[in-house]
C-alpha positions in Angstrom: -4.3 196.6 80.7 -6.0 193.9 82.6 -5.3 191.6 79.6 -1.7 192.5 79.9 -1.6 192.0 83.5 -3.2 188.6 83.4 -1.2 187.0 80.5 2.2 187.0 82.1 0.8 185.3 85.2 -0.6 182.5 83.1 2.8 182.1 81.2 4.6 181.9 84.5 2.2 179.2 85.8 2.8 177.3 82.5 6.6 177.6 82.9 6.5 176.4 86.5 4.3 173.5 85.6 6.8 172.6 82.7 9.7 173.0 85.0 8.1 171.0 87.7 7.4 168.3 85.1 11.1 168.2 83.9 12.1 168.2 87.4 10.1 165.3 88.3 11.5 163.4 85.2 15.0 164.3 86.3 14.3 163.2 89.9 12.9 159.9 88.5 15.9 159.3 86.1 18.5 158.1 88.8 16.0 155.4 90.0 15.2 154.4 86.5 18.8 154.0 85.5 19.4 152.2 88.8 16.6 149.7 88.1 17.7 149.0 84.4 21.4 148.7 85.3 20.7 146.3 88.2 18.5 144.1 85.9 21.2 144.0 83.4 23.9 143.2 85.9 22.0 140.4 87.3 21.3 139.0 83.8 25.0 139.1 82.6 26.3 138.0 86.0 24.1 134.8 85.8 25.4 134.1 82.3 29.1 134.7 83.5 28.7 132.5 86.5 27.5 129.6 84.3 30.5 129.9 82.0 32.8 130.4 85.0 31.4 127.1 86.7 31.9 125.4 83.3 35.6 126.6 83.2 36.1 125.4 86.8 34.9 122.0 85.9 37.2 121.8 82.9 40.2 123.0 85.1 39.2 120.5 87.7 39.4 117.7 85.2 42.5 118.8 83.8 44.2 118.9 87.2 42.9 115.4 88.1 44.3 114.1 84.8 47.5 115.8 85.4 47.9 114.3 88.9 47.1 110.8 87.8 49.5 111.0 84.7 52.2 112.3 86.9 51.8 109.3 89.3 51.5 106.7 86.6 54.5 108.3 84.7 56.7 107.9 87.8 55.6 104.3 88.2 56.5 103.8 84.5 60.0 105.3 85.2 60.4 102.8 88.0 59.3 100.0 85.6 62.0 101.1 83.1 64.6 100.7 85.9 63.4 97.0 86.4 63.3 96.4 82.7 67.0 97.6 82.6 67.8 95.1 85.4 66.0 92.3 83.5 68.1 93.3 80.5 71.3 92.4 82.5 70.0 88.9 83.0 69.1 88.6 79.4 72.5 89.7 78.2 74.5 87.1 80.1 74.3 83.8 81.7 74.8 85.2 85.2 74.6 88.5 86.8 77.1 88.8 89.6 76.5 90.9 92.8 79.2 93.1 91.6 77.5 93.8 88.3 74.1 94.3 90.1 75.8 96.7 92.4 77.4 98.7 89.5 74.2 98.9 87.7 72.5 100.2 90.8 75.1 102.9 91.3 74.9 104.0 87.6 71.2 104.7 88.2 71.8 107.0 91.2 68.5 105.8 92.8 68.4 108.4 95.5 68.9 111.3 93.2 67.0 110.1 90.0 64.3 107.9 91.6 63.6 109.1 95.1 60.9 106.8 96.9 62.5 103.7 95.5 63.6 101.9 98.7 66.0 99.9 96.5 66.6 97.7 93.4 66.4 93.9 94.2 66.4 90.5 92.7 64.7 87.5 94.4 65.6 84.0 93.2 63.2 81.2 92.7 64.4 78.2 94.9 62.8 74.7 94.8 62.7 72.8 98.0 65.2 70.4 96.6 67.7 73.2 96.0 67.1 75.1 99.2 70.0 73.8 101.2 72.5 74.1 98.2 71.2 77.7 97.7 71.9 78.6 101.3 75.4 77.1 101.1 76.2 79.0 97.9 75.0 82.3 99.5 77.1 81.6 102.6 80.2 80.7 100.7 79.8 84.1 98.9 80.5 86.0 102.0 77.3 85.9 104.0 77.8 83.1 106.7 74.5 84.1 108.5 72.4 84.0 105.3 69.0 82.0 105.6 65.7 81.8 103.9 63.0 83.2 106.1 60.4 83.0 107.4 61.0 79.3 108.3 58.6 76.6 107.1 58.1 74.2 104.2 56.6 75.6 101.0 56.2 74.3 97.4 58.5 77.0 96.2 60.7 79.7 97.7 61.6 83.2 96.4 64.7 84.4 98.4 66.0 88.1 98.1 69.6 87.7 97.2 70.4 91.2 95.7 69.1 94.4 97.1 70.9 97.7 96.4 71.7 100.0 98.1 72.8 97.2 100.5 72.3 99.5 103.5 71.2 98.6 107.1 67.4 99.1 106.1 67.7 96.8 103.0 69.8 94.3 104.9 66.6 93.6 107.0 65.0 92.0 103.9 68.0 89.9 102.9 66.9 86.3 102.3 63.2 87.1 102.8 60.7 84.7 100.9 58.2 87.1 99.4 56.1 84.0 98.2 55.3 83.3 102.0 53.0 86.5 102.0 49.7 86.1 100.0 49.7 89.8 98.7 53.1 89.6 97.5 52.6 86.1 96.1 49.5 87.2 94.0 51.4 90.0 92.4 54.5 87.9 91.7 52.3 85.1 90.2 50.6 87.6 87.9 53.9 89.1 86.7 55.2 85.6 86.0 52.0 84.7 84.1 51.7 87.8 81.9 55.5 88.7 81.6 54.7 92.4 82.6 55.3 94.3 85.6 52.7 93.9 88.4 52.3 95.7 91.7 51.0 94.5 95.1 48.3 95.9 97.2 49.4 98.2 99.9 51.9 96.5 102.3 54.3 97.5 105.1 57.8 96.7 103.6 60.0 94.3 105.6 62.5 97.1 105.9 60.1 99.3 107.8 60.9 100.2 111.5 58.7 101.9 114.0 60.3 105.3 113.0 58.6 106.9 110.2 56.5 103.9 109.4 54.7 104.2 106.1 52.8 102.1 103.6 54.4 100.8 100.3 54.0 98.7 97.3 56.4 96.3 95.5 56.7 96.3 91.7 57.8 92.9 90.1 59.1 92.1 86.7 59.9 88.3 85.9 63.3 87.1 84.9 63.1 84.0 82.6 65.7 81.7 81.6 66.9 83.1 78.3 67.6 79.6 76.8 64.0 78.5 77.4 60.8 79.5 75.4 58.3 81.7 76.9 55.4 81.9 74.5 52.7 80.2 76.5 51.7 80.4 80.2 53.2 77.1 81.1 56.5 77.8 79.3 56.7 81.1 81.3 56.3 79.3 84.5 58.8 76.7 83.6 61.3 79.2 82.5 61.1 81.6 85.6 64.3 82.2 87.4 63.4 85.0 89.6 62.0 88.6 89.8 63.7 92.1 89.5 61.7 94.2 91.9 61.6 97.5 93.7 60.1 98.3 97.1 58.6 101.7 97.1 57.8 103.7 100.1 54.7 105.6 99.1 55.0 108.9 101.0 58.6 109.2 100.0 57.5 108.4 96.3 54.8 111.0 96.4 56.9 113.7 97.8 59.3 113.1 94.9 56.6 113.1 92.4 54.9 116.1 93.8 57.7 118.3 95.1 55.1 121.0 95.9 52.2 119.0 97.5 48.8 119.7 95.8 46.9 122.2 97.9 44.1 122.8 95.4 43.0 119.1 94.8 42.7 116.3 97.3 43.0 112.8 96.1 43.1 109.1 97.1 44.8 106.4 95.2 43.3 102.7 95.6 45.1 99.7 94.2 41.6 98.2 93.5 38.6 99.4 91.7 36.7 99.7 95.0 37.3 102.3 97.7 38.3 100.0 100.5 40.6 100.6 103.5 42.7 97.7 102.6 43.3 99.0 99.0 44.0 102.7 100.1 47.5 103.5 99.0 47.7 107.1 99.5 45.5 110.0 100.9 47.0 113.3 100.0 44.8 115.3 102.7 45.9 113.1 105.6 49.5 112.1 104.5 50.3 115.7 103.5 48.5 117.1 106.5 46.1 119.5 104.6 43.9 121.4 107.0 40.3 121.5 105.9 37.6 123.7 107.6 35.1 121.7 109.8 32.3 120.2 107.8 34.0 121.2 104.6 32.0 120.1 101.5 33.9 120.2 98.1 32.5 121.9 95.1 33.8 119.2 92.7 34.3 115.5 92.9 35.5 112.9 90.5 36.8 109.5 90.3 38.8 107.6 87.6 39.9 104.1 87.1 42.8 102.8 85.0 44.3 99.4 84.4 48.1 99.3 85.0 50.8 97.1 86.4 48.3 94.2 86.7 45.8 96.2 88.8 42.7 98.3 88.3 43.5 101.5 90.0 40.9 103.8 91.5 41.7 107.6 91.8 39.2 109.8 93.7 39.5 113.6 93.6 37.9 116.4 95.5 38.5 120.1 95.2 40.0 121.9 98.2 39.5 125.5 99.3 42.5 126.7 97.6 41.2 125.4 94.2 38.5 128.1 94.3 41.1 130.8 95.2 43.6 129.6 92.5 40.9 129.2 89.7 39.4 132.6 90.5 36.3 131.5 92.1 35.7 134.9 93.6 35.7 136.3 90.0 31.9 135.7 89.8 31.4 137.7 92.8 33.8 140.3 91.7 31.8 140.5 88.4 28.6 141.0 90.3 30.3 143.6 92.5 31.7 145.3 89.4 28.2 145.4 87.9 26.7 146.9 91.1 29.5 149.5 91.1 28.8 150.4 87.5 25.1 150.5 88.3 25.8 152.8 91.2 28.0 155.0 89.0 25.4 155.3 86.5 23.0 156.3 89.2 25.6 158.8 90.4 25.8 160.2 86.9 22.1 160.5 86.8 22.2 162.3 90.1 24.9 164.6 88.6 22.4 165.9 86.1 20.6 167.5 89.1 23.6 168.9 90.6 26.6 169.7 88.2 28.8 171.1 90.9 28.5 168.1 93.2 29.2 165.9 90.2 32.4 167.8 89.4 33.6 167.5 92.9 32.9 164.0 93.1 34.6 163.3 89.7 37.7 165.1 90.9 37.7 163.2 94.1 37.4 159.8 92.1 40.3 160.8 90.0 42.5 161.7 93.0 41.6 158.3 94.6 42.4 156.5 91.4 45.8 158.2 91.2 46.4 157.4 95.0 45.6 153.7 94.3 48.1 153.6 91.4 50.7 155.3 93.6 50.2 152.9 96.4 50.4 149.9 94.1 53.7 151.1 92.7 55.2 152.0 95.9 54.0 149.0 97.9 54.9 146.5 95.1 58.0 144.2 95.7 58.7 144.5 91.9 61.0 147.2 90.5 59.1 149.9 88.7 60.4 152.9 86.9 59.7 155.2 83.9 62.3 156.9 81.7 62.5 158.9 78.6 63.7 157.6 75.2 67.3 158.8 76.1 67.0 156.6 79.3 66.7 159.6 81.8 64.7 158.3 84.8 61.6 160.1 85.5 60.1 157.9 88.2 61.6 155.1 90.6 59.5 153.2 93.0 60.9 152.5 96.6 61.8 148.8 95.9 64.1 149.7 93.0 65.6 152.5 95.1 66.3 150.2 98.0 67.9 147.7 95.7 70.1 150.3 94.2 71.0 151.5 97.8 70.0 155.1 96.8 67.2 157.5 97.5 64.4 158.0 95.0 65.1 161.7 94.6 68.8 160.9 93.9 67.8 158.4 91.2 65.2 160.5 89.3 67.0 162.5 86.6 69.9 160.1 86.4 70.5 158.1 83.2 69.4 154.6 83.5 72.5 153.3 81.3 74.9 154.7 84.0 74.0 151.9 86.3 74.6 149.2 83.7 77.9 147.3 82.9 79.4 148.8 79.9 78.8 145.8 77.6 75.1 146.0 78.2 74.4 149.8 77.4 74.5 149.4 73.5 72.2 146.3 73.6 69.6 148.4 75.7 69.6 151.3 73.4 69.3 149.1 70.4 66.3 147.3 72.1 64.6 150.6 72.8 65.0 151.7 69.2 63.3 148.5 68.1 60.1 149.3 70.0 57.2 150.1 67.8 53.3 150.6 68.4 52.9 147.0 67.0 55.5 145.5 69.2 55.6 147.7 72.2 57.3 145.5 74.8 60.6 143.7 75.2 62.2 141.6 77.9 66.0 141.3 78.6 68.4 140.4 81.4 70.9 143.0 82.6 73.9 143.2 84.6 74.0 146.2 87.1 76.8 147.6 89.3 76.1 146.4 92.9 77.6 147.4 96.1 81.2 146.7 96.9 82.1 146.3 93.2 79.8 143.4 92.8 77.2 142.6 90.0 73.5 142.4 90.4 71.4 140.7 87.6 68.0 142.0 86.8 65.3 141.0 84.3 63.3 143.9 82.8 60.2 144.2 80.8 59.9 147.5 79.0 56.7 148.7 77.5 56.9 151.8 75.1 54.4 154.7 75.3 54.0 156.4 71.9 52.6 159.8 70.9 50.0 160.3 68.1 52.8 160.3 65.5 54.0 156.9 66.7 57.2 158.2 68.2 58.5 156.8 71.6 57.6 159.2 74.2 58.2 157.3 77.4 59.1 153.8 78.6 57.4 152.0 81.6 59.6 149.3 83.0 58.9 146.5 85.6 61.9 144.5 86.8 63.1 141.8 89.3 66.4 140.7 90.8 67.4 137.3 89.2 71.0 137.2 90.8 70.3 134.0 92.7 68.8 132.4 89.6 71.8 133.2 87.5 74.1 131.9 90.2 72.1 128.7 90.3 72.6 128.3 86.5 76.2 129.0 86.7 76.6 126.4 89.6 74.6 123.8 87.4 76.9 124.5 84.4 80.0 124.2 86.4 78.8 121.0 88.1 78.0 119.5 84.6 81.5 120.4 83.4 82.9 118.8 86.6 80.8 115.6 85.9 81.9 115.4 82.3 85.6 115.8 83.2 85.3 113.2 85.8 83.7 110.7 83.5 86.3 111.3 80.8 89.2 110.9 83.2 87.6 107.8 84.7 87.2 106.3 81.2 90.8 107.1 80.2 91.9 105.7 83.6 90.1 102.3 83.0 91.8 102.2 79.5 95.3 103.0 80.9 94.9 100.4 83.8 93.7 97.7 81.3 96.8 98.4 79.0 99.2 98.4 81.9 97.8 95.2 83.2 98.3 93.4 79.9 101.7 95.1 79.4 102.8 93.7 82.7 102.1 90.1 81.5 104.3 90.7 78.5 107.1 92.2 80.7 106.7 89.2 83.0 108.0 86.9 80.3 110.9 89.2 79.4 112.1 90.0 82.9 111.6 86.4 84.2 113.6 84.9 81.2 116.3 87.5 81.5 116.4 86.9 85.4 116.8 83.2 85.0 119.3 83.5 82.1 121.6 85.8 84.1 121.6 83.3 87.0 123.0 80.5 84.6 125.6 82.7 82.9 128.9 83.7 84.4 129.5 87.5 84.8 132.3 87.5 82.2 130.0 86.0 79.5 129.7 88.4 76.4 125.9 87.6 76.5 125.5 88.8 80.1 126.0 92.5 79.0 123.2 92.2 76.3 120.9 90.6 78.8 121.4 93.4 81.4 120.5 95.9 78.7 117.4 93.9 78.0 116.8 93.9 81.7 117.2 97.7 82.0 114.8 98.4 79.1 112.3 96.0 80.5 112.4 97.7 83.9 111.9 101.1 82.1 108.9 99.7 80.4 107.7 98.4 83.7 108.1 101.9 85.0 106.1 103.2 82.1 103.3 100.6 83.0 103.5 101.8 86.7 102.9 105.4 85.4 99.8 104.2 83.5 98.6 102.5 86.7 99.2 105.7 88.5 97.2 107.7 86.1 94.2 105.0 86.4 94.3 105.6 90.2 95.3 101.8 90.7 98.9 102.2 91.2 99.4 102.5 95.1 101.9 99.7 96.0 103.1 100.3 99.5 101.0 102.6 101.8 102.7 103.9 105.0 102.7 106.9 107.3 104.6 109.6 105.5 106.0 113.0 106.5 106.1 115.2 103.4 108.6 117.6 104.8 111.2 114.7 105.4 110.4 113.4 101.9 111.0 116.7 100.2 114.3 117.4 102.1 115.7 113.8 101.3 114.8 114.5 97.5 116.1 118.1 97.4 119.4 117.3 95.7 117.7 115.3 93.1 115.1 118.1 92.5 117.8 120.6 92.1 119.6 118.4 89.6 116.1 118.1 87.6 115.9 122.0 87.5 119.5 123.2 86.8 118.3 126.7 85.5 116.0 127.5 88.5 116.8 128.3 92.0 114.9 125.8 94.1 113.5 127.2 97.5 111.7 125.3 100.3 109.0 126.8 102.4 107.9 123.9 104.6 105.2 124.3 107.4 106.1 122.7 110.8 104.6 120.8 112.3 102.9 119.0 109.5 100.4 116.3 109.9 101.4 112.9 108.4 99.7 111.4 105.3 99.0 107.8 104.4 100.6 107.4 100.9 103.0 105.5 98.7 106.2 107.3 99.2 107.5 106.4 95.7 104.5 107.8 94.1 104.9 111.0 96.2 108.4 111.3 95.1 107.0 110.8 91.5 104.7 113.7 92.1 107.5 115.9 93.2 109.8 115.0 90.4 107.1 115.4 87.7 105.8 118.8 89.0 109.5 120.1 89.4 110.4 118.9 85.8 107.3 120.5 84.6 108.2 123.8 86.3 111.8 123.7 85.0 110.5 123.1 81.3 108.1 126.1 81.9 111.0 128.2 82.9 113.1 127.0 79.9 116.6 128.4 79.3 115.9 131.7 81.3 116.7 132.0 85.0 113.8 131.4 87.3 112.7 130.3 90.6 110.8 127.2 91.9 109.2 127.3 95.5 108.1 124.1 97.1 105.6 124.8 100.0 103.8 122.5 102.4 101.0 123.1 104.9 97.7 122.0 106.1 94.0 123.2 105.9 90.6 122.1 107.0 88.3 122.1 103.8 84.6 122.2 103.8 82.2 121.5 100.8 82.4 125.0 99.6 86.4 124.8 99.5 86.2 121.5 97.5 83.9 122.9 94.8 86.8 124.3 92.6 89.2 121.4 93.1 90.0 118.9 90.4 88.8 115.6 91.8 87.1 117.6 94.5 83.7 115.9 93.8 85.0 112.6 95.3 86.7 114.2 98.3 85.3 114.3 101.8 85.4 117.3 104.2 88.2 117.3 106.8 91.9 118.2 107.2 94.2 118.0 104.2 98.1 118.3 103.9 99.1 120.2 100.7 102.2 120.2 98.5 102.6 123.2 96.4 105.0 123.8 93.6 105.2 127.4 92.2 107.3 128.4 89.2 108.1 131.8 87.5 107.7 130.3 84.1 105.6 131.3 81.2 102.3 130.1 82.6 99.5 128.5 80.6 96.5 129.6 78.6 92.9 128.6 79.4 92.8 126.1 76.5 96.0 124.3 77.7 94.7 124.2 81.3 91.8 122.1 80.3 94.0 119.5 78.7 97.2 119.3 80.9 95.9 116.1 82.7 95.0 114.1 79.5 97.3 111.2 79.0 99.7 111.8 76.0 99.0 115.5 75.9 102.2 117.6 75.8 103.4 121.0 74.5 107.0 120.0 74.2 108.6 118.4 71.3 109.9 115.6 73.5 108.2 113.5 76.1 105.3 111.1 76.5 102.8 113.4 78.0 102.2 111.1 81.0 104.0 113.2 83.8 100.8 115.3 84.8 98.5 112.6 83.9 100.3 110.3 86.5 100.0 113.2 89.1 96.3 113.4 88.5 96.0 109.5 88.7 98.1 109.4 92.0 96.1 112.1 93.6 92.9 110.3 92.7 94.3 106.9 94.1 95.1 108.7 97.2 91.6 110.4 97.5 93.2 113.6 97.2 92.7 116.7 94.8 94.5 119.2 92.8 94.2 123.0 92.4 96.0 125.0 89.7 96.7 128.7 89.4 98.1 129.9 86.1 98.4 133.0 84.1 100.3 133.6 80.9 103.5 135.5 81.7 103.0 135.2 85.6 103.9 131.6 86.3 102.0 128.5 87.4 101.3 127.0 91.0 100.3 123.3 91.3 98.7 122.5 94.7 98.2 118.8 95.5 96.1 118.0 98.6 96.2 114.7 100.4 94.1 113.6 103.4 95.9 114.2 106.7 96.1 111.1 109.1 97.5 110.3 112.6 101.2 109.4 112.8 102.1 105.8 113.4 105.2 104.1 114.6 107.3 102.5 111.8 107.7 98.7 111.5 111.1 97.4 110.8 111.5 95.4 107.6 112.3 91.7 107.7 115.7 90.7 106.2 115.6 89.1 102.7 117.0 85.5 102.5 118.5 84.9 99.0 119.3 81.2 99.7 115.9 80.0 100.7 114.3 77.0 98.9 111.0 75.3 99.1 109.6 72.0 98.3 106.2 70.3 97.2 103.6 70.8 94.5 102.6 74.3 93.5 99.6 75.0 91.2 100.3 77.9 88.8 97.1 79.2 87.2 97.3 81.8 84.4 95.7 82.3 81.1 98.9 83.6 79.4 101.2 80.7 78.0 104.3 83.0 78.5 103.6 83.6 82.1 103.0 80.0 82.7 106.2 79.0 81.0 108.6 81.4 82.8 106.6 80.6 86.2 107.4 76.8 85.8 111.1 77.7 85.5 111.1 80.0 88.4 109.2 77.5 90.7 111.6 74.7 89.7 114.6 77.0 90.5 113.1 77.5 94.0 112.8 73.7 94.5 109.1 73.3 93.8 107.2 70.9 91.6 104.9 73.1 89.5 101.5 72.1 88.0 99.9 74.4 85.5 96.3 75.5 84.5 95.1 78.0 81.9 91.9 78.7 83.6 89.7 78.4 86.6 87.9 75.3 85.6 91.1 73.4 84.9 92.6 74.7 88.2 89.7 73.2 90.2 90.0 69.9 88.4 93.8 69.6 89.1 93.4 70.6 92.8 90.8 67.8 93.2 93.1 65.2 91.6 96.2 66.3 93.5 95.3 66.7 97.2 98.9 67.2 98.1 99.2 70.6 96.4 101.0 72.8 98.8 99.8 76.3 97.4 98.1 77.9 94.4 99.7 80.8 92.5 96.4 82.2 91.0 96.0 85.0 88.3 93.3 87.4 89.2 92.2 88.5 85.7 91.3 85.5 83.4 88.5 84.8 80.8 85.7 82.7 81.9 86.2 82.0 85.6 88.4 84.7 87.0 90.7 84.5 89.9 88.2 85.8 92.4 85.5 83.2 91.7 88.2 80.4 91.3 89.5 81.4 94.8 86.0 81.0 96.2 85.5 77.7 94.6 88.8 76.5 95.9 87.9 77.3 99.4 84.7 75.3 99.0 86.9 72.2 98.0 89.4 72.9 100.8 88.8 75.7 103.4 92.5 75.6 104.2 93.6 76.2 100.7 96.6 78.6 100.4 96.2 81.0 97.6 98.8 83.5 96.5 97.1 86.1 94.1 99.0 87.5 91.1 98.0 90.6 89.2 99.3 93.4 87.1 97.3 95.7 89.4 98.7 96.9 92.7 98.6 95.1 96.0 96.4 97.7 97.6 93.6 97.4 95.0 93.7 93.5 94.9 94.2 92.6 98.5 91.2 94.8 99.8 88.9 92.6 97.7 89.9 89.6 99.8 90.2 91.3 103.2 89.4 88.8 105.8 89.0 85.8 103.3 92.1 83.9 104.0 94.4 85.0 101.2 97.9 83.6 101.7 99.8 86.3 99.9 100.0 88.6 96.8 102.7 89.1 94.0 102.6 91.7 91.3 103.6 91.3 87.8 106.1 91.5 86.4 108.2 89.8 89.2 111.6 88.4 89.5 112.9 85.2 91.0 113.9 87.1 94.1 110.4 88.6 94.5 108.8 85.2 94.0 111.2 83.5 96.5 110.2 86.1 99.1 106.5 85.8 98.6 106.7 81.9 98.7 108.8 82.0 101.9 106.2 84.3 103.7 103.2 82.3 102.6 101.7 80.6 105.7 
């Protein structure tokens, strides 16, 4: 009994001692876990931090290399511009100012090469040639031209071409860049090496006190292509000048880095040492990057490179944003994550002591995790939704509901396909069917019904969730609105199509203008001979009728040439203030005759602003459009309505106009011709203004092409509305102008005669032959020359020449150059310019330069008499 009573007591004590020992172990377990996990966290964090630092160093080196490469590549692009300019000189004996101007325009410097202040050519001038050089430039239309700064120097380099020739670049016109040591050194290096060379930082001559910034100048030598350039001495002897570009560095860097670097700060020196005089650009100060006080960068680097005759120094330093963009905080996050894991392990250890508390904490952690996911989804600006394989929506986040203009509850349960345009529903279903566990995601662009009947474009990335059997159970989708991007792409495509169309029409216009010009030279001989022959024959002569038939046919050919000139945009012959309403009313009877099967109606707005136009060409537009409308109506009865009006057009309104890309904003007067004919298909609309394109069995296909050219020549535009079976509307818009008083025409004198020597200059033998006879008929003594050089020689030998009848377009020395040379011989020379092009296009070239008159080919004796009579 005592034994029985004592044994249980000893067992209980042993049990309590064992429980106490296990309890102590359990109590120590969390601290042991905490200690081990912290040690492991610190160890792995140190390894990760070292690898992260190495990655940052690599990223820093990559970024510095990218910055330097972008800068040098932009410089190389600018060098290619200069090489193209040098190619102009290598391709011809002389590059004219007009050729230089057209080359510069073709480059579109302001759009394709921002930062380039211009494209220039500086000519090498020896002291003995200085005065002759100045006189040549002054005779070329720059009376105030001089080489500056003043002073005597062994050699001069005067800036003679600089495009764009705006007010800023005109400040550098005539500047001798050899006079400044920095520029001189770079130019000498370019000459000696034959390669592009850059100056040290300078302030350009074009700079003003406003937005003053540093710059550099890039030079490329231009050698006489007839001289050898193999050795240093040969290159110096063959030097003609330099093609160069002034570069405003801040503008250049803004164009090179549209988004200024906020993670890497850098400086660019034009020498291998970091000196203030060689500092070209400092991204921190020039881009106004704010740095914390006493900031010390984590990474620094410097690189040197030899390029453009200089040894460049690039210095780099990391900025605060570099650490943020490269994930500098990842190391700390890694440490924090390790500490969190250690804490969680410790919590788990503590959970061994208290299962209930652990369960509560686990449930709470789960709820917190779900809440975080919910907040991320609902606060995200991206569109997030989930839906079943049949596209039934099970969840929609607020951003998507807001975009759809609906409540979340209203969207959930709806079918996703209902919101898509019909043509996108089948592709979406096919894409979902193609999802597999191996390829669970796909991205596609979709068009969705928008408010007010519009369309909203979305880009969606769908991820399939699959069950254990590999079947699609749910789709998680993330999307964004790309409507603006799609509009931008459509706008870009539309602009490219407009540009291609404009280039095509311009090329065809140049071809048509050239053919018409040469055609007029041939017609000159035909019409002139017929005109003189009819003067010598009596009216009852049987030959006279044949000659009149020839004259009629030649005049029809001349009209065809005028149509070709009209298409080329160079056919405006007599510009005057014009009232479209009055012109239409005067022509109404003729228009009704041209459209016998149609009822012609007028809807004219009054009052209507005047336009500055060639009235004959406006009549041609009316006739061509009405005839085109009548042919569209055909044998059926129809209606043609002619409307006029005016409107103020802005850039948005000009976008969809044909020729709208060259029109300026402002008030326009429109002429609209509507017909109830068959209308046109899309493919026909694309070609209707092409010359010689026609859908008829008869006709030359020049009618609408001439309308296009006339509108272009008047700085106007065209808009077309057409639909098969519903008719066509042509709307021609012309710039409005202020009305002006009409000037009475002078009476024509048919019996006037002249006297004295007249120098006739034309490269066509037939034109010279008929011109001699006409001039003799008028009482003059003609002298002839077949080119500019021969004309100058004859003028020097015959100082009593009364006037010069000069052809504008000739091989070798053309009429424009011959005119300038004649003025150098005799400033009072009287020159009458002759051309197959219109007076408007020719005379504007010589505005203010003393042209005595103009005569257009082909011309008759009566026209020549009037021009010679009016010549001063």
